[in-house]
C-alpha positions as CSV (number, residue, x, y, z in Angstrom):
1,X,-56.3,-23.9,-106.0
2,X,-54.1,-26.0,-108.4
3,X,-50.9,-27.9,-107.6
4,X,-47.9,-25.3,-107.9
5,X,-45.6,-26.4,-110.9
6,X,-42.9,-26.2,-108.4
7,X,-44.1,-29.2,-106.4
8,X,-45.3,-31.2,-109.7
9,X,-42.2,-33.2,-110.0
10,X,-41.8,-34.6,-106.2
11,X,-45.5,-34.8,-106.1
12,X,-45.7,-37.3,-109.0
13,X,-43.4,-39.7,-106.7
14,X,-46.1,-40.0,-103.8
15,X,-48.5,-42.9,-103.6
16,X,-51.7,-42.5,-105.5
17,X,-53.7,-42.6,-102.3
18,X,-51.9,-39.6,-100.9
19,X,-52.0,-37.6,-104.2
20,X,-55.7,-38.1,-104.3
21,X,-55.9,-36.9,-100.6
22,X,-54.0,-33.6,-101.5
23,X,-55.8,-33.1,-104.6
24,X,-58.9,-33.2,-102.9
25,X,-57.5,-30.5,-100.4
26,X,-56.1,-28.2,-103.0
27,X,-59.7,-28.1,-104.9
28,X,-61.1,-27.4,-101.4
29,X,-58.8,-24.4,-100.9
30,X,-55.8,-25.7,-99.0
31,X,-52.4,-25.2,-100.1
32,X,-48.9,-26.6,-100.0
33,X,-46.3,-25.0,-98.1
34,X,-43.5,-27.3,-98.7
35,X,-42.3,-30.9,-99.7
36,X,-39.5,-31.8,-97.5
37,X,-37.3,-34.9,-96.8
38,X,-36.6,-36.3,-93.4
39,X,-38.4,-36.9,-90.4
40,X,-41.2,-38.6,-90.1
41,X,-40.4,-39.8,-93.8
42,X,-38.1,-42.4,-94.7
43,X,-34.9,-41.6,-96.5
44,X,-36.4,-42.8,-99.8
45,X,-39.7,-41.0,-99.2
46,X,-40.9,-37.3,-98.4
47,X,-43.4,-35.4,-96.7
48,X,-45.9,-32.8,-98.0
49,X,-46.7,-29.8,-95.5
50,X,-50.3,-28.3,-95.8
51,X,-51.2,-25.0,-95.0
52,X,-54.3,-25.7,-93.2
53,X,-55.8,-28.7,-91.6
54,X,-57.3,-31.5,-93.6
55,X,-61.3,-31.1,-94.0
56,X,-63.0,-33.2,-91.3
57,X,-64.6,-35.6,-93.8
58,X,-61.1,-36.7,-94.9
59,X,-59.4,-36.5,-91.6
60,X,-59.5,-40.3,-91.1
61,X,-58.0,-43.8,-92.1
62,X,-59.6,-45.0,-95.3
63,X,-58.6,-46.6,-98.7
64,X,-55.0,-47.4,-97.8
65,X,-54.5,-44.0,-96.2
66,X,-53.5,-44.4,-92.6
67,X,-54.2,-41.2,-90.2
68,X,-52.8,-40.6,-86.9
69,X,-53.8,-37.5,-84.9
70,X,-50.6,-35.8,-83.4
71,X,-49.8,-32.9,-81.4
72,X,-46.2,-31.7,-81.5
73,X,-44.1,-28.6,-82.5
74,X,-43.9,-29.9,-86.2
75,X,-47.3,-31.1,-87.1
76,X,-51.0,-31.7,-85.9
77,X,-51.8,-34.8,-87.9
78,X,-50.2,-37.3,-90.4
79,X,-51.3,-39.4,-93.3
80,X,-49.4,-42.0,-94.7
81,X,-49.6,-45.4,-96.4
82,X,-48.8,-48.8,-94.7
83,X,-45.4,-48.6,-95.9
84,X,-44.8,-45.1,-94.0
85,X,-42.3,-43.9,-96.6
86,X,-44.4,-40.9,-97.7
87,X,-46.4,-38.5,-95.6
88,X,-49.1,-35.6,-95.9
89,X,-48.7,-33.4,-92.8
90,X,-51.0,-30.9,-91.1
91,X,-49.6,-27.6,-89.9
92,X,-48.9,-27.5,-85.9
93,X,-51.9,-26.7,-83.6
94,X,-51.7,-23.1,-82.3
95,X,-49.6,-22.8,-78.8
96,X,-51.5,-23.2,-75.9
97,X,-52.3,-19.7,-74.1
98,X,-49.8,-18.5,-71.6
99,X,-50.6,-19.0,-67.9
100,X,-52.6,-16.5,-66.2
101,X,-49.8,-15.3,-64.0
102,X,-52.1,-13.2,-61.9
103,X,-54.0,-16.2,-61.1
104,X,-51.1,-18.3,-60.2
105,X,-49.7,-15.7,-57.8
106,X,-53.0,-15.5,-56.0
107,X,-53.2,-19.4,-55.7
108,X,-49.9,-19.3,-54.3
109,X,-50.4,-16.8,-51.7
110,X,-49.0,-17.9,-48.4
111,X,-46.8,-20.3,-50.3
112,X,-43.8,-18.1,-51.3
113,X,-41.2,-20.7,-51.0
114,X,-43.0,-23.1,-53.3
115,X,-43.3,-20.2,-56.1
116,X,-39.9,-19.1,-55.7
117,X,-38.7,-22.6,-56.0
118,X,-40.5,-22.8,-59.2
119,X,-39.3,-19.6,-60.6
120,X,-35.6,-20.7,-60.1
121,X,-36.2,-23.9,-61.8
122,X,-37.4,-22.0,-64.9
123,X,-33.9,-20.0,-65.1
124,X,-32.0,-23.3,-66.1
125,X,-33.7,-23.0,-69.8
126,X,-34.2,-20.1,-72.2
127,X,-37.5,-18.6,-71.4
128,X,-37.0,-14.9,-70.5
129,X,-40.8,-13.7,-70.9
130,X,-42.0,-16.5,-68.5
131,X,-39.1,-15.9,-66.0
132,X,-39.8,-12.2,-66.0
133,X,-43.4,-12.9,-64.8
134,X,-42.6,-15.6,-62.3
135,X,-39.7,-13.6,-60.6
136,X,-39.6,-10.0,-59.4
137,X,-35.6,-10.4,-59.6
138,X,-34.2,-8.0,-62.5
139,X,-31.1,-10.0,-62.7
140,X,-32.8,-13.2,-63.3
141,X,-32.5,-12.4,-67.1
142,X,-30.0,-10.0,-68.1
143,X,-31.7,-7.3,-70.4
144,X,-28.6,-7.2,-72.7
145,X,-28.4,-10.7,-73.2
146,X,-30.8,-11.1,-76.2
147,X,-31.1,-8.8,-79.1
148,X,-34.1,-9.4,-81.7
149,X,-34.6,-7.7,-84.8
150,X,-37.3,-8.7,-87.3
151,X,-38.7,-7.5,-90.6
152,X,-41.5,-9.4,-92.7
153,X,-39.2,-11.4,-94.5
154,X,-36.1,-11.7,-92.2
155,X,-34.9,-12.4,-88.4
156,X,-31.9,-11.7,-86.7
157,X,-31.1,-13.1,-83.1
158,X,-28.0,-12.2,-81.0
159,X,-27.6,-14.1,-77.7
160,X,-24.9,-13.7,-75.3
161,X,-24.5,-16.8,-72.7
162,X,-21.9,-18.2,-70.3
163,X,-21.0,-22.0,-70.1
164,X,-18.2,-23.8,-68.2
165,X,-17.5,-25.8,-71.4
166,X,-14.7,-25.0,-73.6
167,X,-15.3,-23.7,-77.3
168,X,-15.1,-27.4,-79.0
169,X,-17.7,-28.7,-76.8
170,X,-20.2,-25.8,-77.7
171,X,-19.3,-26.3,-81.4
172,X,-19.7,-30.0,-81.5
173,X,-23.1,-29.8,-79.6
174,X,-24.4,-27.2,-82.3
175,X,-22.9,-29.3,-85.3
176,X,-24.8,-32.6,-83.8
177,X,-28.1,-30.7,-83.4
178,X,-27.9,-28.9,-86.5
179,X,-26.2,-31.7,-88.6
180,X,-23.8,-28.8,-90.3
181,X,-20.1,-28.5,-89.7
182,X,-18.6,-25.1,-88.7
183,X,-15.7,-23.4,-90.1
184,X,-13.2,-22.3,-87.3
185,X,-10.8,-19.3,-87.5
186,X,-9.5,-16.2,-85.5
187,X,-11.3,-13.0,-86.6
188,X,-10.4,-9.7,-85.0
189,X,-8.7,-11.7,-82.3
190,X,-11.7,-13.6,-81.6
191,X,-12.3,-17.4,-81.8
192,X,-15.2,-17.4,-84.5
193,X,-17.2,-20.5,-85.8
194,X,-19.4,-19.8,-88.7
195,X,-22.0,-22.1,-90.7
196,X,-24.8,-21.7,-93.3
197,X,-27.5,-24.3,-93.4
198,X,-31.0,-24.8,-94.9
199,X,-33.0,-25.3,-92.0
200,X,-37.1,-25.2,-92.0
201,X,-36.9,-24.3,-95.7
202,X,-34.9,-21.1,-95.2
203,X,-31.2,-20.5,-95.4
204,X,-29.7,-19.7,-91.9
205,X,-26.3,-17.9,-91.3
206,X,-24.8,-18.9,-87.8
207,X,-21.9,-17.3,-85.9
208,X,-20.7,-18.7,-82.5
209,X,-18.1,-16.5,-81.0
210,X,-16.0,-17.1,-78.0
211,X,-15.9,-13.9,-76.4
212,X,-14.0,-14.1,-73.2
213,X,-12.6,-16.5,-70.8
214,X,-13.1,-16.4,-67.1
215,X,-11.7,-18.5,-64.1
216,X,-14.6,-20.9,-64.1
217,X,-16.7,-20.0,-67.2
218,X,-16.6,-19.2,-70.7
219,X,-18.4,-16.1,-72.4
220,X,-20.0,-16.6,-75.7
221,X,-22.3,-15.1,-78.3
222,X,-24.5,-16.7,-80.8
223,X,-25.4,-14.8,-83.9
224,X,-28.4,-16.2,-86.3
225,X,-29.6,-14.7,-89.1
226,X,-32.4,-15.8,-91.7
227,X,-34.4,-14.6,-94.6
228,X,-37.3,-15.9,-96.5
229,X,-37.7,-12.9,-98.9
230,X,-37.6,-15.3,-102.0
231,X,-40.2,-17.7,-100.7
232,X,-44.0,-17.0,-101.8
233,X,-45.7,-14.4,-99.7
234,X,-48.2,-16.9,-98.6
235,X,-45.5,-18.9,-96.8
236,X,-43.9,-15.8,-95.0
237,X,-45.9,-16.1,-91.8
238,X,-45.0,-19.9,-91.5
239,X,-41.3,-19.0,-91.8
240,X,-41.4,-16.2,-89.3
241,X,-43.1,-18.5,-86.5
242,X,-40.5,-21.5,-87.3
243,X,-37.6,-19.0,-87.2
244,X,-38.4,-17.9,-83.6
245,X,-39.6,-21.4,-82.4
246,X,-36.2,-22.9,-83.9
247,X,-34.0,-20.2,-82.0
248,X,-35.9,-20.7,-78.9
249,X,-35.7,-24.5,-79.1
250,X,-31.9,-24.6,-79.9
251,X,-30.8,-22.3,-77.2
252,X,-32.9,-23.8,-74.5
253,X,-29.9,-25.1,-72.5
254,X,-27.7,-21.7,-72.7
255,X,-27.4,-19.5,-69.8
256,X,-28.3,-15.9,-70.9
257,X,-25.9,-13.3,-69.9
258,X,-24.9,-9.8,-70.4
259,X,-22.1,-9.6,-72.8
260,X,-18.7,-9.1,-71.2
261,X,-17.2,-5.7,-70.8
262,X,-14.1,-4.9,-73.1
263,X,-10.6,-6.5,-71.8
264,X,-12.7,-8.8,-69.4
265,X,-11.3,-12.2,-68.8
266,X,-8.0,-14.1,-68.3
267,X,-6.1,-13.5,-71.6
268,X,-3.7,-16.2,-71.1
269,X,-6.6,-18.7,-70.5
270,X,-8.2,-17.3,-73.5
271,X,-5.4,-17.8,-75.9
272,X,-4.7,-21.4,-74.6
273,X,-8.4,-22.3,-75.1
274,X,-8.3,-20.9,-78.5
275,X,-5.2,-22.7,-79.4
276,X,-6.7,-25.9,-78.3
277,X,-9.7,-25.3,-80.2
278,X,-8.0,-24.6,-83.4
279,X,-6.0,-28.0,-83.2
280,X,-8.9,-30.0,-81.4
281,X,-9.4,-32.4,-84.5
282,X,-6.3,-31.7,-86.7
283,X,-5.4,-35.3,-86.3
284,X,-8.8,-36.1,-87.9
285,X,-8.0,-35.2,-91.6
286,X,-8.9,-38.3,-93.4
287,X,-12.0,-40.6,-93.6
288,X,-9.9,-43.7,-92.1
289,X,-9.0,-41.5,-89.2
290,X,-12.6,-40.5,-88.6
291,X,-13.7,-44.2,-88.8
292,X,-10.9,-45.7,-86.8
293,X,-11.8,-42.9,-84.0
294,X,-15.5,-44.0,-84.2
295,X,-14.5,-47.9,-83.8
296,X,-12.1,-47.2,-80.9
297,X,-14.6,-45.2,-79.0
298,X,-17.3,-47.7,-79.5
299,X,-15.1,-50.4,-78.4
300,X,-14.8,-48.2,-75.1
301,X,-18.5,-48.1,-74.4
302,X,-19.7,-45.4,-76.9
303,X,-23.0,-46.1,-79.0
304,X,-25.3,-44.8,-81.6
305,X,-28.9,-44.0,-80.7
306,X,-31.8,-43.1,-82.9
307,X,-35.3,-42.7,-81.3
308,X,-38.4,-42.2,-83.6
309,X,-42.1,-42.8,-82.7
310,X,-41.7,-46.3,-84.5
311,X,-39.4,-47.2,-81.7
312,X,-35.4,-46.8,-81.5
313,X,-32.2,-48.0,-82.9
314,X,-29.0,-48.9,-81.0
315,X,-25.8,-49.5,-82.7
316,X,-23.1,-51.1,-80.3
317,X,-20.1,-53.0,-79.7
318,X,-21.0,-56.2,-77.7
319,X,-17.6,-57.4,-76.8
320,X,-16.8,-59.2,-79.8
321,X,-18.9,-57.8,-82.7
322,X,-20.6,-54.6,-83.8
323,X,-24.3,-54.9,-83.8
324,X,-27.5,-53.2,-84.5
325,X,-30.9,-53.6,-82.6
326,X,-34.0,-52.2,-83.8
327,X,-37.1,-51.9,-81.1
328,X,-40.7,-51.0,-81.7
329,X,-42.8,-51.5,-84.5
330,X,-40.0,-53.3,-87.0
331,X,-37.8,-55.2,-84.5
332,X,-34.7,-56.7,-85.7
333,X,-31.2,-57.7,-84.6
334,X,-28.1,-57.7,-86.8
335,X,-24.5,-58.5,-86.0
336,X,-21.8,-57.6,-88.5
337,X,-19.0,-60.0,-89.0
338,X,-16.0,-57.3,-89.1
339,X,-15.3,-53.7,-89.3
340,X,-15.3,-53.8,-93.1
341,X,-18.9,-55.0,-93.1
342,X,-19.8,-52.6,-90.3
343,X,-18.4,-49.2,-91.4
344,X,-20.4,-49.2,-94.8
345,X,-23.7,-50.2,-93.1
346,X,-23.1,-47.2,-90.5
347,X,-22.5,-45.0,-93.3
348,X,-25.8,-46.0,-95.0
349,X,-27.7,-45.8,-92.0
350,X,-26.9,-42.1,-91.5
351,X,-26.7,-41.3,-95.4
352,X,-30.0,-39.1,-95.1
353,X,-29.4,-37.4,-91.7
354,X,-25.8,-36.3,-92.7
355,X,-27.4,-34.7,-95.9
356,X,-30.7,-33.6,-94.8
357,X,-29.9,-30.0,-95.0
358,X,-28.5,-30.0,-98.6
359,X,-31.0,-32.2,-100.1
360,X,-31.0,-33.5,-102.9
361,X,-27.1,-33.0,-102.8
362,X,-24.8,-35.1,-100.7
363,X,-22.0,-33.9,-98.4
364,X,-18.5,-35.2,-99.1
365,X,-17.6,-38.7,-97.4
366,X,-15.1,-36.6,-95.0
367,X,-18.1,-34.3,-94.0
368,X,-20.4,-37.3,-93.6
369,X,-18.1,-39.2,-91.4
370,X,-17.4,-36.2,-89.1
371,X,-21.1,-35.6,-88.7
372,X,-21.6,-39.4,-88.0
373,X,-18.8,-39.0,-85.2
374,X,-20.9,-35.9,-83.8
375,X,-23.7,-38.3,-83.5
376,X,-21.8,-40.8,-81.4
377,X,-23.1,-41.0,-77.6
378,X,-20.0,-41.6,-75.3
């Protein structure tokens, strides 16, 4: 198989050693799924995702190429050069088989309390199939909490869940996770937050809706739709699998619940929470306002923390100055003399992160600083 024309331009920017590896794989029948920008590659680099694992004879460190055998949800093995700016990635390994629940039940005979306790701990995440096997309680995962629709080239998910947090906190958590800002509006008398984002190579349309306000909790729905119809047919299975795993992972902390009945909830509380949500950041309407909010929060103890396999980076206020500390493979420590020196450095540090979903385009300065604010850990 030859190099597809759509990848030729970006492929030429890769180091010669990695190009030679990929060319050998293409000749042997492998193919390129995508060329992406972001982790594990540096902001100035990129990653080639292969459709199959690299041939065993090339799956090693040799001639300037460094190989690491990984085992995570994104890729199984990585090839890079000493600079670690560019990567060639193998597809992830197949998931481990589901546990034999009959064997687990048999082994647990005589120990019902332990089994019940284990089943209850699983209800804190979003794993309906597993919970259904571990517990005979039909109400543990409401039947109408999740609706899934799939075709060969698209997927739709609708999850109803309950959460004690007000709408802005749910919205900001999703924005931080997706690095995409939502548009907030009242639609059909319901507070609705919508966004579009290019995730894992496909366009996702996302809608978070505030359905009802109860006394101690709130009812929400999260609708996600994506399509990969315009992608090559050879990539459809990849996008189908990533769509399902993406949704499951992003909703792992939500507690599934049946949708609320019509006219359910406290109307006055709902309207109050909607008004607060629509005005939550009305004062943050300029870049300086966002920057000063970040500065003030850091001086009260908030920080930026980024972790990766080479180590981690912490950006903090030490009581007198802003400082950046890098730990791991490339340790470093830098203290900034003033806000005027610190703020451009912070913006540059998160330049790729804030625009990762629209590469090679860039978000506006206002959007970038609002996304940086989302990354602040308080």
